[in-house]
N, C-alpha and C positions, 0 to 999 in steps of 0.2 A: 813089314815084310819087304824084302829087297826084290821088287818085281818091276821097277820102272827103269827106263833108259834115260840117261842124261844126255842131251844132244847139244853139241856146239856147232855153230855155224861161224867159223872164224874169218873175218873179212879184213879188208885193208884199212877200214875205219873202226868197225865195231865187232865185238864178239856177242853174237846173239845166242841165247841159251834157252833151254825148255826141258821139262820132264815130259817124257812120252809114256802114256799108260792106257791100255786098252783102246787104242785108235784115237786118242785125243792128246793134244799138247796142253800142258798146265805150267803154272809159275813161270811164264815167259818174262825174259828180261834182256838187257843188253848192257855191256860196259865197253869202254874205249878199248881198242886193240893196242897192246904195247908194241911199239916199233922199233925199240932200241936193243932188245936182246931176247934170246930164247928163254933165258932164266926169268925175265919179267913176264913173258907169255905164260910160263908154268905157274908162276905165282898167282896170276890172274885166274887161271883155269882151276887151281887148287881152292882159292877162295870161294869161287862159286860152288865147287864140288863140296866143300864143307858144309854148305847150307842144306845139302840134300844126302849127306853121307850115309844115313841109315836107310835110304829109300832106293838106292840105285843098284842094279845088277850089272850094269855095264855103260860104256860110253860110245856114242856115235858122233864122228867128226866130219864136218865139211870144211875144206880149207882150200886156198889157192895153191897153185904149183903142180908140178908133175910128180905124180905118186903112184907107186905100185901098191894097189889096195891089198893084194894077197900078202905081200911080204912086209909092207909098211915103209919101204925105202922111198925117200923123197930125193929127186934129183935137185930140185929147188923149191922154194916156198913162194914163187911169184912175188907179189908185193911185200911179203915177209922175207926181207933180204938176208936175215940172219939164219935162214934154213937152207942148207946146202949139204947134199951127199950124207944124209943121216936117216936112220930108221926112226920115224916118228911114232910108230906103234910102240916100239920098246921104250921110247922116251916118255910117252903119255902113260903106258902102263906102270912104269916105275914111279912116276910122279902121283898117279891116281889110284893105284892099287886095284884096278878093275880091268877086265878085258875091254879092248878097244878095237873099233873098226873105223877105217878112215878112207875118204875118197875125195878126189878133186871137186871143188864147189860147183863148176859148171856141169860136171858129169852127175853130181848129186841132183842139181836142178832137173836134169833129163830123167834121172831115175824116179824123182818125186812126181813128175808129170805122167810117166808110164804107169806108175803104181796107182795114183789116185786122181791124176789131173787130166789135162787136155790131150794127152797122148795115150790114154787108155785104149787098147784095142788096135792101136796103130803100129803097123810093122816097121815102117820106115818114117822117121820124123827127126826134126831138128829143133833144138831149144836154143834161142839167143838170149843171153842174160846181159841187159844193158846196165852196166855199173861203172866202176871206176875205169875198167876197160871193157872189152866186149868178150865175155866168156861164153861157155855154152857146152852143149853135149849132143852126140849124134846117136840115134837109134837106128841100127841097121839089122834087117831080118829079124826084128824083135829083141835084139841084144844091143847092149851099150858097146858102141865102137870106141875102143881105146887107141888103137894104132900100134905100129911096131915100137915106137919111142914113147908111147903112153901120152901123146900129146894131141890126139885127135880132139877137135872142138875148141882148140886155142885159137878162136877167130881174131883176137886182138892182133895177131901177127900177120894177117892178110895184108898184102900190099894193095894200095888203092891206085898207084901210078908208078912210073918209073923215074920221076924227077925228084930231085933233092933227097936221094937215097941215104944221105948222111944226117937226115933230119927225121926223127920219129913221127912227125906230123903226117907222113905219107901212110902210116899204118892204120887199119881200121880200128884198132884199139884207142887210137887218139881221135879220129874223125867220128867214130860212133859211140864214144863214151859220154855218159851223162855229165861227168866232170867238165869235159871240154865244152860241152854245150853250155853249161852254167858260166864257165869262164868266158867264153866268147860273148854271151849275152851281157855280162857284167861289164866287159870292156866297151861293148857298143853303147851301153847306157852310162858310162863314166862312173861305174860303182866299183867299190872294193870287191875283188874276186870272191873273198870268203863270205861276203854278204849275200851272195846269190844262191838260191836253192831252185830245185826243179819246180816246187810249188809256185815260186815267184815267176819263173819263166812262163808257166802256164797262165798265171794271172796276167801277165803283160799280153800274152796272145788273145786271151778272152777279151781284154780291154780294147783290143783292135790296134795294138802297137805294130805298125807295118814292118819296122826294122827287125823286131824280134820275130815276127811271123816268117819273114824271109829267112832268117838264120835258122829257124826250126825246120822250115821246108827243105833247105839245103842239108841239114843234118839228116832228116828222114830220107832224103834222096840218096845219100851216101850208104845208108843201111839198105835201102831197097836195092840199089845196084848190086850189092853183095849177095842179097837174097836170091837175085836172078842168076848170079854166077853159081851159088850153091845148089840152086834147083837144077841147073845144068849138069853139075858134077855128081850130086848125090840122088837126084830125083826123089825127094821125099814127098809123102803124102801130105805132110802139114809142117808149117813152122809155128812154133810157139814163142812169143816175145815175153820175156820176163825181166826181172830187175825192179829196183824201187821206182823208176820213172815210168814203168808200164802201168802202175796204179791209175794213172789218168788215162782213160780210153783215147784221148786225142793222139797219143803216140801211134798206136796201131791204125787208127783212122787215117792219120796223115801219111804213114808208110804205105798203106793200101792205095791212097790217092797218087803218091809218087810212083808206085809200081805201075798203076794204070797209064800214067803219062809216059813212062818209059816203054811200056808195051805198044802204045799207040805209035811211037816213033820208030818202031822196028817190026818188020814182018817175020823175023827170024825165030821168035819164041814159040816153041812147039807146045810147051806146057806153062800155064800161068801158076805161079806160087800161091798156095793156100796159106794164109797167115791168121793167126788169132792170138788174143791176149792170154797169158798164163792164168790159169784157174786159181792159183795159190800165191802168185806173186814171190816175194821174198821167202815165204814159208816153204816153197818148193825145195830149197836146199835142205831144210830141216827134215822134211819128208823123205827126201832122197837119201839123207845120212842114215835115217832109221831103217830105210829099206835095204841099204847096203849092210848095215849091221845084221839085219835078219837073215840076209843071204849069206854073210860071212860066217854066221854061226849056225845056219841051217835051222833057222826058227820059222814057225809059220806066222 
């Protein structure tokens, strides 16, 4: 019986997938994301779909880029550079022969947290997804804030200073990304960049490596600084920190410590930001994609 939803979380490195049925995810897996062409992406998705072709009633997609979730039109695909000015719902439905609902990955994370996670019952909240860049979503007055150009929550593009504007290093997406953290630690330790992972960074920290500890503190300070800015602009009840690196509690613990230091240095902060770790981590994107699917097709 075709009563399951096939869920794709298409990221810059991997496509995570799962079947969703009666409130649970099953048959989870992941494959490398094709970065060369849309055709290669569709081949990868069809191969996954073929494994479950007799079970699915529809497809829920979370992916990077600016997307109109109602029409399916995508302005661009973020890290998927071959997606530009195209209707991805039409493309996916033609390839998979199933109804498709699609939403930006950061916004899916926010929807997942609202539906079943750390933002349940929260009217105003912000989700920061620490990944290859700094994505996220904003909940305002109980609804997902999309913005006039559908780019609300694209925190990667926040400027962190006015210097060196010709260099992307001044963007929060670079200073706050887990990729840059691992790259910086690898360089400091004289190791190949591709050999460093978030797990190894935390291992260095736990072993008392002062160089890595200092790099990590500065990294968390950059994020804390922008949380203070977002608190002043949006005045949310809560910030939720997600993304793969958030699986280690030390990330949120250190961001809190850096926030406290910044507050102590200034008497101008009227409201202290309340932050906590994502309840579902990377699974929030999958949950949000399902929630978006249910909303799109008016399902309970």
